[in-house]
C-alpha positions in Angstrom: 88.4 102.1 93.3 91.7 101.4 91.5 91.8 97.6 91.1 94.8 95.8 89.4 93.3 93.1 87.2 95.6 90.4 86.0 95.3 88.1 83.0 95.6 84.3 83.4 99.1 84.5 82.0 100.2 87.4 84.4 98.7 85.5 87.3 100.5 82.3 86.4 103.8 84.1 86.3 103.2 85.8 89.6 102.3 82.6 91.3 104.9 80.5 89.5 102.3 78.0 88.3 101.1 77.1 84.8 98.2 78.9 83.1 96.6 75.4 83.0 96.6 75.4 86.8 95.1 78.9 86.9 92.3 77.6 84.7 91.8 74.5 86.9 91.6 76.6 90.1 89.1 78.9 88.4 86.9 76.0 87.1 87.0 74.4 90.6 85.7 77.8 91.9 88.8 78.2 94.2 90.5 81.1 92.5 88.5 84.4 92.7 87.9 85.9 89.3 86.0 88.4 87.3 84.4 87.6 83.9 84.7 90.4 81.4 83.1 89.4 78.1 84.5 86.0 77.2 87.7 86.3 79.2 88.6 86.2 82.9 90.6 88.6 85.0 91.9 88.2 88.5 91.9 91.0 91.1 95.3 91.1 92.6 94.0 92.0 96.1 91.5 89.0 96.0 94.2 86.6 94.9 96.5 87.7 97.7 93.7 87.1 100.2 93.1 83.7 98.6 96.9 82.8 99.0 96.9 83.9 102.6 93.9 81.8 103.3 95.6 78.7 101.8 98.7 79.4 103.9 96.6 79.4 107.1 95.1 75.9 106.5 
């Protein structure tokens, strides 16, 4: 299993949103994430599924 995990900053750049918005989505339990120690990472595959789901609404 070779997962690409993104930091909050990398995800914000990829989605063209602020890191604050990434945090907000995570806190609202909308953005799928993985907690590693005291930081969060975002699985690229899960985020892409999340975006497709938003687009289909």
